[in-house]
C-alpha positions in Angstrom: 75.1 123.4 128.3 73.7 119.9 127.8 74.9 118.0 124.7 72.0 116.8 122.4 73.3 113.2 122.7 73.3 113.3 126.6 71.6 110.2 127.9 71.4 108.6 124.4 73.2 105.4 123.4 76.6 106.2 121.8 76.4 106.2 118.0 78.4 103.6 116.0 80.3 106.3 114.2 81.5 107.7 117.5 83.1 104.5 118.8 86.9 104.5 119.2 89.1 102.6 116.7 90.9 100.3 119.0 93.5 99.2 116.5 94.5 102.8 115.8 94.4 103.6 119.5 96.9 100.8 120.3 99.1 101.6 117.3 99.4 105.2 118.5 100.3 103.8 122.0 103.5 102.4 120.4 104.1 105.1 117.7 103.4 108.4 119.5 106.4 110.0 121.1 105.6 112.6 123.9 107.1 116.0 123.7 108.5 116.6 127.1 108.3 120.4 126.6 104.5 120.1 126.3 103.0 120.1 129.8 100.0 118.1 128.6 102.4 115.3 127.4 104.4 114.9 130.6 103.9 112.3 133.3 101.5 113.9 135.8 100.1 112.2 138.9 96.8 113.7 139.9 94.5 112.6 142.7 94.4 109.1 141.1 97.6 108.5 139.2 98.7 109.4 135.7 96.0 109.5 133.0 96.0 110.3 129.3 95.4 109.0 125.8 97.7 107.7 123.1 95.7 109.9 120.7 97.0 112.9 122.6 100.5 111.5 123.1 99.9 111.6 126.9 99.6 107.9 127.6 102.1 105.9 125.5 104.6 103.1 125.7 107.2 105.7 126.5 105.2 107.0 129.5 104.6 103.6 130.9 108.1 102.2 130.8 109.4 105.5 132.3 106.8 105.3 135.1 107.6 101.7 135.7 111.3 102.3 136.0 110.7 105.3 138.3 108.5 103.0 140.4 111.3 100.4 140.6 113.6 103.2 141.8 111.1 104.3 144.4 110.7 100.7 145.7 114.4 100.3 146.0 114.7 103.6 147.9 111.9 102.6 150.2 113.3 99.0 150.6 110.0 97.5 149.3 111.2 94.2 147.8 108.2 91.8 148.1 105.6 90.9 145.5 104.2 93.6 143.3 100.5 92.8 142.5 99.4 94.3 139.2 95.7 94.9 138.3 94.2 96.1 135.1 90.7 97.2 134.0 88.8 96.8 130.8 90.1 99.9 128.9 91.8 99.0 125.7 95.1 100.6 126.7 95.2 98.7 130.0 96.3 95.5 128.2 99.3 97.0 126.4 100.3 99.2 129.3 100.4 96.1 131.6 102.7 94.4 129.1 105.0 97.4 128.9 105.2 97.7 132.7 105.9 94.0 133.2 108.8 94.2 130.7 110.4 96.9 133.0 109.5 95.3 136.3 110.9 91.9 135.4 114.1 93.4 134.0 114.5 95.1 137.4 114.1 91.8 139.2 110.7 92.6 140.7 108.5 89.6 141.6 105.3 90.4 139.7 101.9 88.8 140.1 99.0 89.4 137.7 95.5 87.9 137.4 95.3 84.4 136.1 94.2 83.8 132.5 94.7 87.4 131.5 91.8 88.4 133.7 90.8 91.8 135.1 91.2 93.0 138.7 89.2 95.8 140.3 91.0 98.5 142.3 89.4 97.5 145.7 90.3 93.9 145.1 93.9 94.9 144.5 93.8 97.0 147.7 92.4 94.1 149.7 95.1 91.7 148.2 98.0 94.0 149.3 96.6 94.4 152.8 96.2 90.6 153.3 99.5 89.8 151.7 101.3 92.0 154.1 99.8 90.1 157.0 101.6 86.9 156.0 104.5 87.8 153.6 108.0 88.2 155.0 108.8 91.0 152.6 106.7 94.2 152.0 104.2 93.9 149.1 102.6 96.7 147.1 100.4 97.1 144.0 99.7 98.8 140.7 96.3 99.4 139.1 96.3 100.1 135.4 93.1 102.1 134.9 91.9 105.7 134.1 88.9 104.9 136.3 85.6 106.2 134.7 87.4 108.1 131.9 86.4 107.6 128.2 87.4 104.4 126.3 90.4 106.1 124.6 92.1 106.9 127.9 94.6 105.0 130.0 95.8 105.3 133.5 98.4 104.1 136.0 98.0 104.1 139.8 100.4 103.0 142.5 99.2 101.5 145.8 102.0 101.2 148.5 102.1 98.5 151.2 99.1 100.1 153.0 97.0 99.1 150.0 95.6 102.6 149.4 96.5 105.4 146.9 100.1 106.6 147.1 100.7 109.9 149.0 102.1 113.0 147.4 105.7 112.1 148.4 105.6 108.8 146.5 103.8 110.2 143.4 106.0 113.3 143.4 109.1 111.1 143.3 107.7 108.8 140.6 106.5 111.7 138.4 109.7 113.6 138.6 111.9 110.6 137.9 109.7 109.4 135.0 109.9 112.7 133.3 113.6 112.7 133.7 113.8 109.3 131.9 111.6 110.6 129.1 113.8 113.7 128.7 116.8 111.4 128.4 115.2 109.2 125.7 114.7 106.5 128.3 118.4 106.2 129.1 118.6 104.0 132.2 115.3 102.3 131.7 115.7 98.5 131.9 113.5 96.3 129.8 113.2 92.6 128.7 111.0 90.7 126.3 111.0 87.6 128.5 108.3 88.0 131.1 107.7 84.3 131.6 108.7 84.7 135.3 105.5 86.7 136.0 103.2 84.8 138.5 99.5 84.4 138.2 96.9 84.6 141.0 93.2 84.3 141.6 92.6 87.8 143.1 88.8 87.5 143.1 88.0 84.4 145.2 89.8 85.5 148.4 88.2 88.9 148.2 84.7 87.5 147.8 85.3 85.0 150.6 86.3 87.8 152.9 83.2 89.9 152.1 81.5 88.2 155.0 83.8 90.2 157.3 82.5 93.6 156.1 79.0 92.9 154.9 76.2 90.9 156.6 76.1 88.2 153.9 73.7 86.0 156.0 71.1 88.8 155.9 71.4 89.0 152.1 71.0 85.3 151.8 67.7 85.5 153.6 66.5 88.5 151.6 63.7 88.3 149.0 64.6 91.6 147.4 65.0 91.6 143.6 68.5 93.1 142.9 70.0 93.9 139.5 73.7 94.5 138.7 75.1 96.2 135.7 79.0 96.0 135.9 79.2 98.3 132.9 81.7 96.1 131.1 84.2 96.7 133.9 86.8 94.7 135.7 84.5 93.2 138.4 82.1 91.2 136.3 83.6 88.0 137.7 83.3 89.4 141.2 79.5 89.5 141.1 79.5 86.0 139.5 81.7 84.7 142.3 79.4 86.3 144.9 76.5 84.4 143.5 78.5 81.2 143.3 80.0 81.3 146.8 77.0 82.8 148.7 74.1 81.6 146.7 72.8 85.1 146.2 70.5 85.8 143.3 72.1 89.0 142.0 70.8 89.3 138.4 73.7 90.5 136.2 72.0 92.3 133.4 75.2 92.8 131.3 78.3 90.5 131.5 80.0 91.6 128.3 83.4 93.2 128.1 83.4 95.6 125.1 86.5 97.9 125.0 84.6 100.4 122.9 81.9 100.6 125.6 79.3 100.7 122.9 76.5 99.8 125.3 77.0 103.1 127.2 74.9 106.2 127.0 76.6 109.5 126.5 77.4 111.8 129.4 76.2 115.4 129.8 78.8 116.6 127.3 78.2 113.9 124.7 81.3 111.9 125.6 81.4 108.2 126.5 82.3 108.3 130.2 81.6 105.4 132.6 80.6 107.7 135.5 78.1 105.7 137.6 77.0 108.9 139.4 75.9 110.6 136.2 72.2 110.3 135.3 73.1 110.7 131.6 75.8 108.0 131.5 73.6 105.8 133.7 70.4 105.9 131.5 70.4 102.2 131.0 70.9 101.6 134.8 68.1 104.0 135.7 65.8 102.1 133.4 66.2 99.1 135.7 64.2 100.8 138.5 61.0 99.3 137.1 62.4 95.8 137.1 64.2 95.6 140.4 63.8 96.7 144.0 67.4 97.8 143.9 70.0 98.0 141.2 73.7 99.1 141.2 76.6 99.6 138.9 80.4 100.4 139.0 82.9 102.2 136.8 85.5 100.1 134.9 87.9 99.7 137.9 85.0 99.3 140.4 86.2 102.0 142.8 82.9 103.9 142.4 79.4 103.0 143.1 76.0 103.9 141.5 72.8 103.1 143.4 69.4 103.0 141.7 66.1 102.6 143.7 62.5 102.9 142.6 63.1 106.6 143.0 65.9 106.7 140.4 69.7 107.2 140.6 70.9 108.4 144.0 73.0 111.5 144.2 76.4 110.4 145.5 76.3 112.9 148.4 72.9 111.6 149.5 74.1 108.0 149.5 77.3 108.9 151.5 75.1 110.4 154.2 72.8 107.4 154.2 75.8 104.9 154.3 77.3 106.8 157.3 74.0 107.0 159.2 73.4 103.3 158.6 76.9 102.0 159.4 77.3 104.0 162.7 73.9 102.7 163.9 74.3 99.1 162.7 77.9 98.2 163.5 77.7 97.4 167.3 81.1 95.7 167.2 82.9 98.8 165.9 85.1 100.7 168.2 83.2 103.6 169.8 85.6 106.3 169.0 85.8 105.8 165.2 85.7 109.0 163.1 83.9 109.8 159.9 86.0 110.9 156.9 84.7 113.3 154.3 86.3 115.5 151.6 85.7 119.2 152.1 83.5 119.4 149.0 81.2 116.7 150.2 77.7 117.6 151.5 77.3 119.1 155.0 74.5 116.7 155.4 77.3 114.4 156.6 78.2 116.8 159.3 74.6 117.0 160.5 74.3 113.3 160.6 77.6 113.0 162.4 76.6 115.5 165.0 73.4 113.5 165.7 75.5 110.4 166.2 78.0 112.3 168.4 80.8 111.3 166.0 83.8 113.4 165.0 84.1 114.4 161.3 87.6 114.2 159.8 87.5 116.7 156.8 90.3 116.5 154.2 91.2 117.8 150.8 90.0 116.1 147.7 91.6 112.7 147.2 91.0 109.3 148.8 94.7 109.1 149.8 94.0 111.3 152.8 91.8 108.6 154.4 94.4 105.8 154.1 96.2 106.3 157.4 93.0 106.5 159.4 91.6 103.4 157.8 94.8 101.4 158.1 95.2 102.3 161.7 91.5 101.7 162.6 90.5 105.2 163.8 88.5 106.1 160.7 85.4 104.0 160.3 84.4 105.4 157.0 86.0 107.6 154.3 84.0 109.0 151.3 84.3 111.4 148.4 81.4 113.4 146.8 82.4 111.7 143.5 80.8 108.3 144.5 83.9 106.7 146.1 84.1 105.4 149.6 85.2 102.5 151.8 84.6 101.4 155.4 86.0 99.0 158.0 85.3 95.4 158.7 83.0 94.3 161.6 86.1 94.0 163.9 87.2 97.6 163.0 90.1 96.5 160.8 90.7 97.6 157.2 89.0 95.6 154.4 90.2 97.9 151.6 92.0 101.2 151.9 91.1 102.4 148.4 87.6 103.3 147.2 85.5 100.2 147.1 82.4 100.4 144.9 81.6 96.7 145.5 81.1 96.9 149.3 79.2 100.2 148.9 76.8 98.6 146.5 76.3 95.6 148.8 75.8 97.9 151.7 72.8 99.4 150.0 71.5 95.8 149.7 72.2 95.1 153.4 70.5 98.2 154.7 67.4 97.6 152.5 67.2 94.0 153.7 67.6 95.0 157.3 65.4 98.1 157.5 62.9 97.4 154.8 63.5 100.8 153.3 65.5 101.7 150.2 68.5 104.0 150.6 66.6 106.8 148.9 63.7 106.4 151.4 66.3 106.6 154.3 67.7 109.8 152.8 64.2 111.3 152.7 64.0 110.6 156.4 67.4 112.3 156.9 66.1 115.4 155.1 63.1 115.5 157.4 65.4 115.5 160.4 68.3 117.7 159.2 66.9 119.9 156.3 67.0 119.7 152.6 70.3 120.1 150.9 70.7 121.9 147.6 74.1 121.1 146.1 75.8 121.9 142.8 79.2 122.0 141.1 80.0 124.5 138.3 83.1 125.1 136.2 84.4 128.5 135.2 87.2 129.5 132.9 90.6 130.4 134.4 94.0 131.0 132.9 97.0 129.1 134.1 98.1 132.2 136.0 94.7 132.6 137.6 94.7 128.9 138.6 98.1 129.3 140.2 96.8 132.4 142.1 93.7 130.5 143.3 95.9 127.7 144.6 97.9 130.1 146.7 95.1 132.2 148.2 95.0 132.9 152.0 91.9 133.7 154.0 93.1 137.3 154.2 92.6 137.7 150.5 88.9 137.5 150.9 87.4 140.8 152.1 83.7 139.9 151.9 81.9 139.7 155.2 78.7 138.0 154.0 77.8 135.3 151.5 74.3 135.2 150.0 72.8 137.2 152.9 74.5 135.3 155.7 77.5 136.2 157.8 80.7 134.3 156.8 81.7 132.1 159.8 84.9 130.7 158.4 87.3 130.9 155.5 90.0 128.3 155.2 92.6 127.2 152.7 93.8 124.1 154.7 91.4 121.2 155.5 90.1 121.2 159.1 90.8 117.5 159.6 94.5 117.2 158.7 95.5 120.8 158.0 96.6 119.9 154.5 96.4 122.6 151.7 93.2 122.3 149.8 94.6 123.9 146.6 92.0 126.7 146.8 89.6 127.8 149.6 86.3 127.2 151.3 83.9 129.8 152.7 81.3 128.7 155.2 78.1 130.3 156.6 75.4 129.0 158.9 73.3 127.4 156.1 75.7 127.2 153.2 79.2 127.1 151.8 81.3 127.2 148.7 84.7 125.8 147.8 86.8 126.8 144.8 89.8 124.9 143.5 91.6 124.8 140.1 91.4 121.9 137.7 94.6 120.0 137.3 94.1 119.2 133.7 91.9 122.0 132.1 91.9 125.8 132.1 89.0 126.0 134.5 88.3 126.2 138.2 85.6 124.3 140.0 83.1 125.8 142.4 81.3 123.4 144.7 78.4 125.0 146.7 75.6 123.9 149.0 72.6 125.5 150.7 70.2 124.3 153.3 67.7 127.1 152.6 66.6 126.9 149.0 67.6 126.5 145.3 67.5 130.3 145.0 69.9 130.6 147.9 72.2 128.1 146.3 72.3 130.1 143.1 73.1 133.2 145.1 76.0 131.4 146.7 77.3 130.3 143.4 76.9 133.8 141.9 78.7 135.5 144.8 81.4 132.9 144.9 82.2 133.7 141.2 82.3 137.4 142.1 84.6 136.7 145.1 87.0 134.6 143.1 86.9 137.0 140.2 87.8 139.8 142.6 91.0 138.1 143.7 92.0 137.3 140.1 
């Protein structure tokens, strides 16, 4: 049900109390017996809030020590690049982590002048450093991504520059919780962090953009383009792009406000910097009358939000457009590059890929599954339905191996400048060729026991032969591309599909569904999906 404040500017009385939030970061002590207060690495690191005792000084020093242990075990002894976003808890969490890293003899590098560093910039930095450094370098991003202002997050990016795999996060999570259970016995800290180095992360990243985006084309373009960084970590990136390349990107908001008071409320009335939500992005959508193209990012800049004269683009629609454009406008790319998609992304991608005679590499939810393919230059593009993607340089090498909302935004600019059509107009053409997609995600209540059962389902547990009037063609619980468990299942017919997987943080399960027939057919898929899942509970 839509909250009455959805799409409306957040009210002053609903803004977070930053002083109290930070005080609780130091004062709150997690209860290790409470699962919600343990260290838990999901698809993008550990997230929580000091107000819920799930993101505190205790958590961060334990995670930092666990990471030092992991680095020692893996013989990673080069520079550790540390990025942070504009969430209030990111500042204090960075300080806590540095006190542990320095005490463990780790050579740390942070942004100069206390600045902010986007996730893709950190990824690019690690990749480039490992081309020239004698010792292996890696990175940390302190961010809860698009989560509300009261949240904090901590992500680890190994030497490949992308999100850590489950082996790494499993080690760090387990070791960190052991430290917390022992009242931080064995955790080294120091107050003297003067040895920490500083670095200009942004300039090298921006200078290298010419290797992944046709900057010369943008320089010649007369399109009017607006940028709303949404108070995030990449404001200086867009300023630097204008400075170095002479582009005329109009930055409509260059303020950092840790309460995010300029935001509109999301569908549930919460402040959430989700640049794919039409409610959170009300202010961005309003720019469609002023600009030919406008775009935004979430606080750590790993997600993209694209607005044309037609409004905010659905992330699935833009992924299909980006893939179509890239694989028809990158003549220097290797001919055998594959297209990466998560199993809950639109099948429009599969139809586009088939028309291009390109192989689709379908994986479970999580960008980490694309890292190997991008690092080793056999995956040209990797994208998630939640508005996160990245792609290779012109020479088929990796630019960033984490989600990169900056290059996805600039790609929209490039395709508009080259083709004379907005991304939404290009998608309309794809619909004419491949059919109209009806796609929706719904959440349904599930007990912890039901979630555990859903996670362990096998295709044999599903007895239905049809779905919404069509014969079921496939049921699988492991992704087709890499055969990794999807933590649920996917059911496919000729013109539709659904996938169901449990939430990692709430007592719900998520159903993703798509139809290429009609809205009514989509609703039938969702209804029958709920009945099928209910039958195995």
